[in-house]
Biopython code that builds the backbone (N, CA, C, O; Angstrom):
import numpy as np
from Bio.PDB.StructureBuilder import StructureBuilder

atoms = [
    (1, "MET", "N", (84.036, 88.323, -29.571)),
    (1, "MET", "CA", (85.444, 88.417, -30.452)),
    (1, "MET", "C", (85.330, 87.762, -31.422)),
    (1, "MET", "O", (86.473, 87.487, -31.788)),
    (2, "LYS", "N", (84.529, 87.281, -32.158)),
    (2, "LYS", "CA", (84.202, 86.595, -33.237)),
    (2, "LYS", "C", (84.581, 87.882, -34.240)),
    (2, "LYS", "O", (85.178, 87.464, -35.232)),
    (3, "ASP", "N", (84.477, 88.690, -34.246)),
    (3, "ASP", "CA", (85.000, 89.850, -34.828)),
    (3, "ASP", "C", (86.547, 90.119, -35.287)),
    (3, "ASP", "O", (87.119, 90.248, -36.370)),
    (4, "ILE", "N", (87.029, 90.143, -33.557)),
    (4, "ILE", "CA", (88.730, 90.532, -34.396)),
    (4, "ILE", "C", (89.739, 88.633, -34.279)),
    (4, "ILE", "O", (90.922, 88.557, -34.609)),
    (5, "MET", "N", (88.928, 87.365, -33.765)),
    (5, "MET", "CA", (89.483, 86.392, -33.740)),
    (5, "MET", "C", (88.598, 85.101, -34.925)),
    (5, "MET", "O", (89.142, 83.999, -35.007)),
    (6, "GLY", "N", (87.626, 85.285, -35.544)),
    (6, "GLY", "CA", (87.831, 84.763, -36.674)),
    (6, "GLY", "C", (86.070, 83.947, -36.467)),
    (6, "GLY", "O", (85.106, 84.038, -37.227)),
    (7, "THR", "N", (86.198, 83.174, -35.130)),
    (7, "THR", "CA", (85.293, 82.241, -34.613)),
    (7, "THR", "C", (85.054, 82.160, -33.549)),
    (7, "THR", "O", (86.032, 82.467, -32.868)),
    (8, "SER", "N", (83.948, 81.805, -32.807)),
    (8, "SER", "CA", (83.637, 82.024, -31.634)),
    (8, "SER", "C", (84.801, 80.348, -31.043)),
    (8, "SER", "O", (85.516, 80.090, -30.075)),
    (9, "GLY", "N", (84.584, 79.982, -31.685)),
    (9, "GLY", "CA", (85.313, 78.314, -31.202)),
    (9, "GLY", "C", (86.779, 78.873, -30.935)),
    (9, "GLY", "O", (87.336, 78.571, -29.880)),
    (10, "LEU", "N", (87.513, 79.806, -32.018)),
    (10, "LEU", "CA", (88.663, 80.291, -31.665)),
    (10, "LEU", "C", (89.050, 81.302, -30.589)),
    (10, "LEU", "O", (90.155, 81.403, -30.056)),
    (11, "ALA", "N", (88.042, 81.979, -30.377)),
    (11, "ALA", "CA", (87.936, 82.773, -29.347)),
    (11, "ALA", "C", (87.962, 81.801, -27.892)),
    (11, "ALA", "O", (88.759, 82.022, -26.980)),
    (12, "TRP", "N", (87.200, 80.978, -27.872)),
    (12, "TRP", "CA", (87.195, 79.774, -27.084)),
    (12, "TRP", "C", (88.765, 78.810, -26.786)),
    (12, "TRP", "O", (89.069, 78.355, -25.683)),
    (13, "HIS", "N", (89.516, 78.677, -27.922)),
    (13, "HIS", "CA", (90.051, 78.214, -27.711)),
    (13, "HIS", "C", (91.932, 78.811, -27.547)),
    (13, "HIS", "O", (92.974, 78.156, -27.538)),
    (14, "GLN", "N", (91.680, 80.269, -27.442)),
    (14, "GLN", "CA", (92.607, 81.614, -27.288)),
    (14, "GLN", "C", (92.416, 81.644, -25.464)),
    (14, "GLN", "O", (93.157, 82.306, -24.738)),
    (15, "TRP", "N", (91.669, 81.082, -25.139)),
    (15, "TRP", "CA", (91.286, 81.153, -23.733)),
    (15, "TRP", "C", (91.655, 79.978, -22.772)),
    (15, "TRP", "O", (92.122, 80.000, -21.633)),
    (16, "LYS", "N", (91.327, 79.029, -23.522)),
    (16, "LYS", "CA", (91.702, 77.731, -23.045)),
    (16, "LYS", "C", (93.328, 77.561, -22.728)),
    (16, "LYS", "O", (93.922, 77.334, -21.674)),
    (17, "LYS", "N", (93.699, 77.727, -23.821)),
    (17, "LYS", "CA", (95.219, 77.810, -24.049)),
    (17, "LYS", "C", (96.239, 79.230, -23.454)),
    (17, "LYS", "O", (97.401, 79.139, -23.059)),
    (18, "HIS", "N", (95.596, 80.209, -23.517)),
    (18, "HIS", "CA", (96.231, 81.235, -23.027)),
    (18, "HIS", "C", (95.854, 82.213, -21.903)),
    (18, "HIS", "O", (96.663, 82.844, -21.223)),
    (19, "GLY", "N", (94.516, 82.252, -21.803)),
    (19, "GLY", "CA", (93.567, 83.348, -21.152)),
    (19, "GLY", "C", (93.420, 82.268, -19.584)),
    (19, "GLY", "O", (93.767, 82.814, -18.537)),
    (20, "SER", "N", (93.084, 81.290, -19.534)),
    (20, "SER", "CA", (93.090, 80.425, -18.390)),
    (20, "SER", "C", (93.965, 80.340, -17.425)),
    (20, "SER", "O", (93.772, 79.923, -16.283)),
    (21, "CYS", "N", (95.466, 80.962, -18.148)),
    (21, "CYS", "CA", (96.439, 80.758, -17.142)),
    (21, "CYS", "C", (97.142, 82.009, -16.693)),
    (21, "CYS", "O", (98.190, 82.183, -16.071)),
    (22, "SER", "N", (96.097, 82.963, -17.281)),
    (22, "SER", "CA", (96.695, 84.327, -16.779)),
    (22, "SER", "C", (96.619, 85.297, -15.046)),
    (22, "SER", "O", (97.303, 86.127, -14.449)),
    (23, "ASP", "N", (95.330, 84.524, -14.829)),
    (23, "ASP", "CA", (94.754, 84.606, -13.777)),
    (23, "ASP", "C", (93.431, 85.925, -13.508)),
    (23, "ASP", "O", (92.988, 86.517, -12.524)),
    (24, "LEU", "N", (93.199, 85.931, -14.791)),
    (24, "LEU", "CA", (92.497, 86.996, -15.184)),
    (24, "LEU", "C", (91.256, 86.118, -15.130)),
    (24, "LEU", "O", (91.293, 84.892, -15.029)),
    (25, "ALA", "N", (89.974, 86.979, -15.219)),
    (25, "ALA", "CA", (88.834, 86.759, -15.443)),
    (25, "ALA", "C", (88.318, 86.911, -16.913)),
    (25, "ALA", "O", (88.591, 87.951, -17.511)),
    (26, "ALA", "N", (87.520, 85.841, -17.586)),
    (26, "ALA", "CA", (87.208, 85.478, -18.996)),
    (26, "ALA", "C", (87.195, 87.217, -19.545)),
    (26, "ALA", "O", (87.886, 87.697, -20.444)),
    (27, "GLU", "N", (86.151, 87.938, -18.659)),
    (27, "GLU", "CA", (85.813, 88.924, -19.169)),
    (27, "GLU", "C", (86.754, 90.155, -19.438)),
    (27, "GLU", "O", (86.645, 91.017, -20.309)),
    (28, "VAL", "N", (87.771, 89.997, -18.393)),
    (28, "VAL", "CA", (89.203, 91.248, -18.226)),
    (28, "VAL", "C", (90.021, 90.712, -19.515)),
    (28, "VAL", "O", (90.176, 91.306, -20.582)),
    (29, "TYR", "N", (90.423, 89.650, -19.203)),
    (29, "TYR", "CA", (91.100, 88.719, -20.637)),
    (29, "TYR", "C", (90.845, 89.277, -22.224)),
    (29, "TYR", "O", (91.632, 89.689, -23.076)),
    (30, "PHE", "N", (89.439, 89.101, -22.213)),
    (30, "PHE", "CA", (88.506, 89.470, -23.873)),
    (30, "PHE", "C", (88.825, 91.017, -23.892)),
    (30, "PHE", "O", (88.886, 91.532, -25.008)),
    (31, "GLU", "N", (89.041, 91.831, -22.767)),
    (31, "GLU", "CA", (88.637, 93.156, -23.175)),
    (31, "GLU", "C", (90.158, 93.337, -22.883)),
    (31, "GLU", "O", (90.262, 94.515, -22.540)),
    (32, "MET", "N", (91.084, 92.897, -22.857)),
    (32, "MET", "CA", (92.238, 92.935, -22.394)),
    (32, "MET", "C", (92.995, 93.099, -24.518)),
    (32, "MET", "O", (93.459, 93.947, -25.280)),
    (33, "SER", "N", (92.569, 91.394, -24.485)),
    (33, "SER", "CA", (92.862, 91.514, -26.030)),
    (33, "SER", "C", (92.031, 92.197, -27.106)),
    (33, "SER", "O", (92.544, 92.192, -28.225)),
    (34, "ARG", "N", (91.071, 92.671, -27.003)),
    (34, "ARG", "CA", (90.574, 93.792, -27.667)),
    (34, "ARG", "C", (91.224, 94.264, -27.610)),
    (34, "ARG", "O", (91.780, 94.353, -28.705)),
    (35, "ASN", "N", (91.903, 95.038, -26.528)),
    (35, "ASN", "CA", (92.204, 96.166, -26.263)),
    (35, "ASN", "C", (93.800, 96.414, -27.309)),
    (35, "ASN", "O", (94.222, 97.298, -28.055)),
    (36, "ALA", "N", (94.419, 94.720, -26.689)),
    (36, "ALA", "CA", (95.723, 94.863, -27.704)),
    (36, "ALA", "C", (95.574, 94.663, -29.048)),
    (36, "ALA", "O", (96.566, 94.765, -29.769)),
    (37, "TYR", "N", (94.187, 94.317, -29.645)),
    (37, "TYR", "CA", (94.249, 94.135, -31.228)),
    (37, "TYR", "C", (94.015, 95.575, -31.914)),
    (37, "TYR", "O", (94.325, 95.945, -33.046)),
    (38, "GLU", "N", (93.396, 96.242, -30.915)),
    (38, "GLU", "CA", (93.136, 97.789, -31.312)),
    (38, "GLU", "C", (94.161, 98.301, -31.482)),
    (38, "GLU", "O", (94.368, 98.957, -32.503)),
    (39, "ASN", "N", (94.994, 98.154, -30.616)),
    (39, "ASN", "CA", (96.171, 98.891, -30.893)),
    (39, "ASN", "C", (97.433, 98.878, -31.799)),
    (39, "ASN", "O", (98.314, 99.730, -31.914)),
    (40, "ILE", "N", (97.286, 97.752, -32.374)),
    (40, "ILE", "CA", (97.632, 97.457, -33.741)),
    (40, "ILE", "C", (97.320, 98.239, -35.189)),
    (40, "ILE", "O", (96.134, 98.094, -35.488)),
    (41, "THR", "N", (97.836, 98.784, -35.863)),
    (41, "THR", "CA", (97.559, 99.270, -36.826)),
    (41, "THR", "C", (97.902, 98.509, -37.813)),
    (41, "THR", "O", (98.999, 98.003, -38.052)),
    (42, "ARG", "N", (96.722, 98.432, -38.497)),
    (42, "ARG", "CA", (96.837, 97.420, -40.198)),
    (42, "ARG", "C", (97.326, 98.534, -40.678)),
    (42, "ARG", "O", (97.024, 99.684, -40.359)),
    (43, "PRO", "N", (98.189, 98.122, -41.555)),
    (43, "PRO", "CA", (98.732, 98.907, -42.730)),
    (43, "PRO", "C", (97.597, 99.088, -43.909)),
    (43, "PRO", "O", (97.060, 98.195, -44.565)),
    (44, "SER", "N", (97.401, 100.464, -43.979)),
    (44, "SER", "CA", (95.984, 101.272, -45.162)),
    (44, "SER", "C", (96.527, 100.350, -46.059)),
    (44, "SER", "O", (95.649, 99.496, -46.181)),
    (45, "LEU", "N", (97.566, 100.015, -46.818)),
    (45, "LEU", "CA", (98.055, 99.726, -48.104)),
    (45, "LEU", "C", (97.247, 98.237, -48.412)),
    (45, "LEU", "O", (96.713, 98.195, -49.520)),
    (46, "PHE", "N", (97.111, 97.106, -47.620)),
    (46, "PHE", "CA", (95.938, 96.348, -47.166)),
    (46, "PHE", "C", (94.838, 96.320, -47.394)),
    (46, "PHE", "O", (94.180, 95.787, -48.288)),
    (47, "ARG", "N", (94.464, 97.265, -46.074)),
    (47, "ARG", "CA", (93.262, 97.484, -46.154)),
    (47, "ARG", "C", (92.262, 98.153, -47.533)),
    (47, "ARG", "O", (91.044, 98.146, -47.710)),
    (48, "ARG", "N", (93.515, 98.758, -48.441)),
    (48, "ARG", "CA", (92.553, 99.548, -49.541)),
    (48, "ARG", "C", (92.465, 98.484, -50.917)),
    (48, "ARG", "O", (91.945, 98.743, -52.002)),
    (49, "LEU", "N", (93.380, 96.778, -50.353)),
    (49, "LEU", "CA", (93.115, 96.088, -51.326)),
    (49, "LEU", "C", (91.347, 95.929, -52.151)),
    (49, "LEU", "O", (90.393, 96.060, -51.384)),
    (50, "LYS", "N", (91.080, 95.683, -53.516)),
    (50, "LYS", "CA", (90.009, 95.488, -53.941)),
    (50, "LYS", "C", (89.991, 93.478, -54.055)),
    (50, "LYS", "O", (89.083, 92.716, -53.724)),
    (51, "GLU", "N", (91.228, 93.184, -54.587)),
    (51, "GLU", "CA", (90.960, 91.733, -54.556)),
    (51, "GLU", "C", (92.616, 91.234, -53.497)),
    (51, "GLU", "O", (93.194, 91.951, -52.680)),
    (52, "PRO", "N", (92.958, 89.906, -53.893)),
    (52, "PRO", "CA", (94.275, 89.270, -53.379)),
    (52, "PRO", "C", (95.279, 89.836, -53.840)),
    (52, "PRO", "O", (94.944, 89.975, -55.017)),
    (53, "VAL", "N", (96.313, 90.278, -53.743)),
    (53, "VAL", "CA", (97.710, 90.157, -54.643)),
    (53, "VAL", "C", (98.659, 89.381, -53.794)),
    (53, "VAL", "O", (98.507, 89.023, -52.626)),
    (54, "THR", "N", (99.609, 89.200, -54.551)),
    (54, "THR", "CA", (100.631, 88.012, -54.493)),
    (54, "THR", "C", (101.951, 89.157, -54.071)),
    (54, "THR", "O", (102.153, 90.336, -54.361)),
    (55, "LEU", "N", (102.592, 88.280, -53.357)),
    (55, "LEU", "CA", (103.639, 89.463, -52.781)),
    (55, "LEU", "C", (105.002, 88.373, -51.689)),
    (55, "LEU", "O", (104.965, 87.157, -51.500)),
    (56, "ARG", "N", (105.720, 89.060, -51.336)),
    (56, "ARG", "CA", (106.401, 88.057, -50.635)),
    (56, "ARG", "C", (106.069, 87.778, -49.002)),
    (56, "ARG", "O", (105.525, 88.708, -48.407)),
    (57, "ALA", "N", (106.271, 86.947, -48.496)),
    (57, "ALA", "CA", (105.721, 87.252, -46.758)),
    (57, "ALA", "C", (106.477, 88.640, -46.217)),
    (57, "ALA", "O", (105.880, 89.669, -45.897)),
    (58, "GLU", "N", (107.760, 88.464, -46.190)),
    (58, "GLU", "CA", (108.412, 89.560, -45.587)),
    (58, "GLU", "C", (107.691, 91.263, -46.116)),
    (58, "GLU", "O", (107.395, 92.133, -45.298)),
    (59, "ILE", "N", (107.606, 91.340, -46.921)),
    (59, "ILE", "CA", (106.650, 92.471, -47.393)),
    (59, "ILE", "C", (105.236, 92.980, -46.059)),
    (59, "ILE", "O", (104.738, 94.013, -45.611)),
    (60, "VAL", "N", (105.098, 91.459, -45.890)),
    (60, "VAL", "CA", (103.513, 92.268, -45.017)),
    (60, "VAL", "C", (104.226, 92.396, -43.657)),
    (60, "VAL", "O", (103.528, 93.053, -42.885)),
    (61, "GLU", "N", (105.463, 91.958, -43.073)),
    (61, "GLU", "CA", (106.008, 91.974, -42.024)),
    (61, "GLU", "C", (106.199, 93.149, -41.867)),
    (61, "GLU", "O", (105.686, 93.811, -40.965)),
    (62, "THR", "N", (106.911, 93.545, -42.661)),
    (62, "THR", "CA", (107.374, 95.202, -43.125)),
    (62, "THR", "C", (106.394, 95.975, -42.797)),
    (62, "THR", "O", (106.334, 96.677, -41.787)),
    (63, "ALA", "N", (105.252, 95.821, -44.008)),
    (63, "ALA", "CA", (104.342, 96.902, -43.306)),
    (63, "ALA", "C", (104.004, 97.316, -42.558)),
    (63, "ALA", "O", (103.776, 98.523, -42.464)),
    (64, "PHE", "N", (103.750, 96.098, -41.325)),
    (64, "PHE", "CA", (103.015, 96.166, -39.843)),
    (64, "PHE", "C", (104.109, 96.315, -39.250)),
    (64, "PHE", "O", (104.028, 96.106, -38.040)),
    (65, "LEU", "N", (105.207, 96.625, -39.663)),
    (65, "LEU", "CA", (106.299, 97.269, -38.732)),
    (65, "LEU", "C", (106.390, 98.774, -38.809)),
    (65, "LEU", "O", (106.761, 99.584, -37.959)),
    (66, "LYS", "N", (105.888, 98.971, -40.243)),
    (66, "LYS", "CA", (106.355, 100.226, -40.667)),
    (66, "LYS", "C", (105.288, 101.336, -39.128)),
    (66, "LYS", "O", (105.524, 102.121, -38.209)),
    (67, "GLU", "N", (104.012, 100.561, -39.859)),
    (67, "GLU", "CA", (102.763, 101.324, -39.122)),
    (67, "GLU", "C", (102.653, 100.705, -37.845)),
    (67, "GLU", "O", (101.552, 100.896, -37.327)),
    (68, "ASN", "N", (103.563, 99.926, -37.080)),
    (68, "ASN", "CA", (103.862, 99.686, -35.440)),
    (68, "ASN", "C", (105.413, 100.442, -35.201)),
    (68, "ASN", "O", (106.417, 99.737, -35.301)),
    (69, "PRO", "N", (105.508, 101.532, -34.964)),
    (69, "PRO", "CA", (106.798, 101.702, -34.668)),
    (69, "PRO", "C", (107.350, 101.242, -33.340)),
    (69, "PRO", "O", (108.561, 101.210, -33.121)),
    (70, "SER", "N", (106.418, 100.880, -32.443)),
    (70, "SER", "CA", (106.487, 100.262, -30.807)),
    (70, "SER", "C", (107.000, 98.630, -31.090)),
    (70, "SER", "O", (107.291, 97.974, -30.089)),
    (71, "LEU", "N", (107.080, 98.153, -32.078)),
    (71, "LEU", "CA", (107.628, 96.694, -32.498)),
    (71, "LEU", "C", (108.468, 96.472, -32.981)),
    (71, "LEU", "O", (108.440, 97.033, -34.076)),
    (72, "ASN", "N", (109.803, 95.633, -32.772)),
    (72, "ASN", "CA", (110.726, 95.264, -32.909)),
    (72, "ASN", "C", (110.530, 94.410, -34.427)),
    (72, "ASN", "O", (109.429, 94.569, -34.955)),
    (73, "ASP", "N", (111.624, 93.433, -35.224)),
    (73, "ASP", "CA", (111.253, 93.055, -36.356)),
    (73, "ASP", "C", (111.202, 91.823, -35.746)),
    (73, "ASP", "O", (110.721, 91.110, -36.627)),
    (74, "ASP", "N", (111.420, 91.070, -34.691)),
    (74, "ASP", "CA", (111.206, 89.767, -33.946)),
    (74, "ASP", "C", (110.106, 89.925, -33.825)),
    (74, "ASP", "O", (109.637, 88.790, -33.898)),
    (75, "MET", "N", (109.304, 90.620, -33.677)),
    (75, "MET", "CA", (108.176, 90.419, -32.647)),
    (75, "MET", "C", (106.323, 90.330, -34.007)),
    (75, "MET", "O", (105.156, 90.461, -33.636)),
    (76, "VAL", "N", (106.737, 90.127, -35.175)),
    (76, "VAL", "CA", (106.177, 89.980, -35.712)),
    (76, "VAL", "C", (105.958, 88.772, -36.699)),
    (76, "VAL", "O", (106.752, 89.123, -37.572)),
    (77, "ARG", "N", (105.362, 87.454, -37.209)),
    (77, "ARG", "CA", (105.324, 86.759, -37.820)),
    (77, "ARG", "C", (104.360, 86.656, -38.382)),
    (77, "ARG", "O", (103.335, 86.853, -37.730)),
    (78, "VAL", "N", (104.259, 86.375, -39.540)),
    (78, "VAL", "CA", (103.579, 85.779, -40.776)),
    (78, "VAL", "C", (103.122, 84.086, -40.834)),
    (78, "VAL", "O", (103.957, 83.184, -40.895)),
    (79, "THR", "N", (102.200, 83.950, -40.815)),
    (79, "THR", "CA", (101.864, 82.690, -41.413)),
    (79, "THR", "C", (101.342, 82.069, -42.098)),
    (79, "THR", "O", (100.413, 81.776, -41.345)),
    (80, "CYS", "N", (101.082, 81.461, -43.167)),
    (80, "CYS", "CA", (100.302, 80.767, -44.238)),
    (80, "CYS", "C", (100.567, 79.550, -43.953)),
    (80, "CYS", "O", (101.397, 78.860, -43.361)),
    (81, "LYS", "N", (99.144, 79.454, -44.844)),
    (81, "LYS", "CA", (98.095, 78.045, -45.050)),
    (81, "LYS", "C", (97.854, 78.111, -46.829)),
    (81, "LYS", "O", (97.186, 78.958, -47.422)),
    (82, "ASP", "N", (98.638, 76.915, -47.460)),
    (82, "ASP", "CA", (98.062, 76.334, -48.585)),
    (82, "ASP", "C", (98.832, 78.167, -49.967)),
    (82, "ASP", "O", (98.395, 78.512, -51.065)),
    (83, "GLY", "N", (99.676, 78.613, -49.357)),
    (83, "GLY", "CA", (99.993, 80.066, -50.089)),
    (83, "GLY", "C", (99.559, 81.058, -50.128)),
    (83, "GLY", "O", (99.589, 81.833, -51.084)),
    (84, "HIS", "N", (99.110, 81.205, -49.168)),
    (84, "HIS", "CA", (98.046, 82.636, -48.915)),
    (84, "HIS", "C", (98.236, 82.918, -47.304)),
    (84, "HIS", "O", (98.560, 81.963, -46.597)),
    (85, "VAL", "N", (98.051, 84.130, -46.753)),
    (85, "VAL", "CA", (98.486, 84.081, -45.374)),
    (85, "VAL", "C", (97.407, 83.816, -45.016)),
    (85, "VAL", "O", (96.331, 83.686, -45.599)),
    (86, "ALA", "N", (97.769, 83.724, -43.869)),
    (86, "ALA", "CA", (96.636, 82.910, -43.119)),
    (86, "ALA", "C", (96.629, 84.087, -41.602)),
    (86, "ALA", "O", (95.635, 84.525, -41.024)),
    (87, "GLU", "N", (97.478, 84.238, -41.418)),
    (87, "GLU", "CA", (97.777, 85.061, -39.812)),
    (87, "GLU", "C", (98.955, 86.135, -40.168)),
    (87, "GLU", "O", (99.790, 86.065, -41.070)),
    (88, "ILE", "N", (98.715, 87.422, -38.920)),
    (88, "ILE", "CA", (99.418, 88.040, -39.077)),
    (88, "ILE", "C", (99.911, 87.998, -37.495)),
    (88, "ILE", "O", (99.309, 88.839, -36.828)),
    (89, "ARG", "N", (100.749, 87.309, -36.833)),
    (89, "ARG", "CA", (100.871, 87.231, -34.862)),
    (89, "ARG", "C", (101.989, 88.056, -34.820)),
    (89, "ARG", "O", (103.088, 87.993, -35.372)),
    (90, "ILE", "N", (101.436, 88.905, -33.987)),
    (90, "ILE", "CA", (102.171, 89.863, -32.799)),
    (90, "ILE", "C", (102.334, 88.928, -31.859)),
    (90, "ILE", "O", (101.542, 87.999, -31.697)),
    (91, "CYS", "N", (103.571, 89.149, -31.049)),
    (91, "CYS", "CA", (103.951, 88.078, -29.713)),
    (91, "CYS", "C", (103.653, 89.147, -28.443)),
    (91, "CYS", "O", (104.102, 90.291, -28.365)),
    (92, "LEU", "N", (102.922, 88.585, -27.634)),
    (92, "LEU", "CA", (102.803, 88.992, -26.718)),
    (92, "LEU", "C", (103.018, 88.445, -25.542)),
    (92, "LEU", "O", (103.040, 87.215, -25.582)),
    (93, "ASN", "N", (103.272, 89.161, -23.985)),
    (93, "ASN", "CA", (103.332, 88.476, -22.966)),
    (93, "ASN", "C", (102.170, 88.233, -21.763)),
    (93, "ASN", "O", (101.827, 89.228, -21.125)),
    (94, "LYS", "N", (101.656, 87.136, -21.493)),
    (94, "LYS", "CA", (100.765, 87.227, -20.155)),
    (94, "LYS", "C", (99.982, 88.026, -20.063)),
    (94, "LYS", "O", (98.797, 87.695, -20.106)),
    (95, "ASP", "N", (100.459, 89.756, -19.855)),
    (95, "ASP", "CA", (100.024, 90.492, -19.635)),
    (95, "ASP", "C", (99.721, 91.407, -21.332)),
    (95, "ASP", "O", (99.127, 92.469, -21.146)),
    (96, "LEU", "N", (99.918, 91.230, -22.242)),
    (96, "LEU", "CA", (99.375, 91.272, -23.417)),
    (96, "LEU", "C", (100.315, 91.984, -24.085)),
    (96, "LEU", "O", (100.177, 92.151, -25.297)),
    (97, "SER", "N", (101.453, 92.532, -23.379)),
    (97, "SER", "CA", (102.760, 93.358, -24.095)),
    (97, "SER", "C", (103.358, 93.065, -24.562)),
    (97, "SER", "O", (103.544, 91.863, -24.375)),
    (98, "TYR", "N", (104.120, 93.606, -25.429)),
    (98, "TYR", "CA", (104.219, 92.894, -26.748)),
    (98, "TYR", "C", (106.092, 92.414, -26.193)),
    (98, "TYR", "O", (106.900, 92.880, -25.389)),
    (99, "ARG", "N", (106.078, 91.412, -27.044)),
    (99, "ARG", "CA", (107.590, 90.469, -26.404)),
    (99, "ARG", "C", (108.142, 90.192, -28.009)),
    (99, "ARG", "O", (107.521, 90.603, -28.989)),
    (100, "SER", "N", (109.071, 89.631, -28.067)),
    (100, "SER", "CA", (109.848, 88.539, -29.102)),
    (100, "SER", "C", (109.190, 87.325, -29.356)),
    (100, "SER", "O", (108.747, 86.473, -28.585)),
    (101, "CYS", "N", (109.207, 87.395, -30.475)),
    (101, "CYS", "CA", (108.247, 85.576, -30.994)),
    (101, "CYS", "C", (109.260, 84.532, -30.492)),
    (101, "CYS", "O", (110.456, 84.821, -30.460)),
    (102, "ALA", "N", (108.825, 83.362, -30.111)),
    (102, "ALA", "CA", (109.794, 82.435, -29.580)),
    (102, "ALA", "C", (110.786, 81.893, -31.140)),
    (102, "ALA", "O", (110.565, 82.101, -32.333)),
    (103, "LEU", "N", (111.792, 81.217, -30.500)),
    (103, "LEU", "CA", (112.425, 81.116, -31.720)),
    (103, "LEU", "C", (112.143, 80.100, -32.491)),
    (103, "LEU", "O", (112.791, 79.958, -33.528)),
    (104, "SER", "N", (111.294, 79.343, -32.203)),
    (104, "SER", "CA", (110.751, 78.241, -32.571)),
    (104, "SER", "C", (109.196, 78.195, -33.356)),
    (104, "SER", "O", (108.563, 77.247, -33.823)),
    (105, "MET", "N", (108.910, 79.601, -33.277)),
    (105, "MET", "CA", (107.795, 80.010, -34.575)),
    (105, "MET", "C", (108.603, 80.611, -35.441)),
    (105, "MET", "O", (108.903, 81.794, -35.279)),
    (106, "ARG", "N", (109.034, 79.941, -36.404)),
    (106, "ARG", "CA", (109.871, 80.206, -37.531)),
    (106, "ARG", "C", (108.589, 80.786, -38.701)),
    (106, "ARG", "O", (107.429, 80.379, -38.632)),
    (107, "ALA", "N", (109.047, 81.748, -39.697)),
    (107, "ALA", "CA", (108.288, 82.036, -40.993)),
    (107, "ALA", "C", (108.192, 80.536, -41.552)),
    (107, "ALA", "O", (109.121, 79.729, -41.592)),
    (108, "ASP", "N", (107.252, 80.392, -41.854)),
    (108, "ASP", "CA", (106.030, 79.327, -42.915)),
    (108, "ASP", "C", (105.653, 79.803, -43.848)),
    (108, "ASP", "O", (104.526, 79.526, -44.256)),
    (109, "CYS", "N", (106.257, 80.460, -44.340)),
    (109, "CYS", "CA", (105.274, 81.213, -45.703)),
    (109, "CYS", "C", (106.771, 80.887, -46.413)),
    (109, "CYS", "O", (107.942, 80.862, -46.034)),
    (110, "ASP", "N", (105.774, 80.568, -48.113)),
    (110, "ASP", "CA", (106.863, 79.658, -49.380)),
    (110, "ASP", "C", (107.184, 81.661, -49.348)),
    (110, "ASP", "O", (106.754, 82.598, -48.675)),
    (111, "GLU", "N", (108.206, 81.488, -50.540)),
    (111, "GLU", "CA", (108.916, 83.125, -51.151)),
    (111, "GLU", "C", (108.074, 83.838, -51.523)),
    (111, "GLU", "O", (108.194, 84.920, -50.949)),
    (112, "THR", "N", (106.874, 83.819, -52.507)),
    (112, "THR", "CA", (105.607, 84.550, -52.058)),
    (112, "THR", "C", (104.361, 83.939, -51.828)),
    (112, "THR", "O", (104.233, 82.723, -51.966)),
    (113, "VAL", "N", (103.135, 84.903, -51.384)),
    (113, "VAL", "CA", (101.860, 84.300, -50.582)),
    (113, "VAL", "C", (100.820, 85.148, -51.418)),
    (113, "VAL", "O", (101.042, 86.052, -52.223)),
    (114, "VAL", "N", (99.484, 84.538, -50.951)),
    (114, "VAL", "CA", (98.690, 85.511, -51.368)),
    (114, "VAL", "C", (98.246, 86.275, -50.377)),
    (114, "VAL", "O", (98.079, 85.746, -49.278)),
    (115, "MET", "N", (97.921, 87.893, -50.586)),
    (115, "MET", "CA", (97.349, 88.626, -49.337)),
    (115, "MET", "C", (95.978, 89.123, -49.497)),
    (115, "MET", "O", (95.674, 89.876, -50.423)),
    (116, "PRO", "N", (95.013, 88.649, -48.469)),
    (116, "PRO", "CA", (93.666, 89.301, -49.153)),
    (116, "PRO", "C", (93.464, 90.790, -48.113)),
    (116, "PRO", "O", (93.977, 91.106, -47.039)),
    (117, "HIS", "N", (92.618, 91.373, -48.882)),
    (117, "HIS", "CA", (92.088, 92.413, -48.130)),
    (117, "HIS", "C", (91.835, 92.270, -46.356)),
    (117, "HIS", "O", (91.143, 91.495, -45.697)),
    (118, "ILE", "N", (92.807, 93.482, -45.947)),
    (118, "ILE", "CA", (92.301, 93.498, -44.242)),
    (118, "ILE", "C", (91.356, 94.482, -44.006)),
    (118, "ILE", "O", (91.593, 95.649, -44.318)),
    (119, "PRO", "N", (90.054, 94.067, -43.365)),
    (119, "PRO", "CA", (89.364, 95.036, -42.922)),
    (119, "PRO", "C", (89.269, 96.005, -41.818)),
    (119, "PRO", "O", (88.358, 96.832, -41.799)),
]
sb = StructureBuilder()
sb.init_structure("model")
sb.init_model(0)
sb.init_chain("A")
sb.init_seg("    ")
for serial, (resi, resn, name, xyz) in enumerate(atoms, 1):
    if name == "N":
        sb.init_residue(resn, " ", resi, " ")
    sb.init_atom(name, np.array(xyz, "f"), 0.0, 1.0, " ", f" {name:<3s}", serial, name[0])
structure = sb.get_structure()
């Protein structure tokens, strides 16, 4: 899961926080997580970047919504750290179907952010 979650430690954290209450075996939870990840189209515009660019966080959300028409605008959130895009979060139910993000998950990005290349 390191290839889609960043580190094995983060994968373990996700299992402890979300997977362990799903009533699924870890293998099944991670297989479903990988399927959910693979069902999201990463915008080709960002995959073609050769270097980071500065843009508004809402442009990142809009690009993901355009590439994934099954998502509503309240299902995608960009999170930032130190002025850089940290995550593009797609909110999911326990069965890993799409859902609206919690109201408490507000945008934490400044007006403009640095967007890296997305593989």
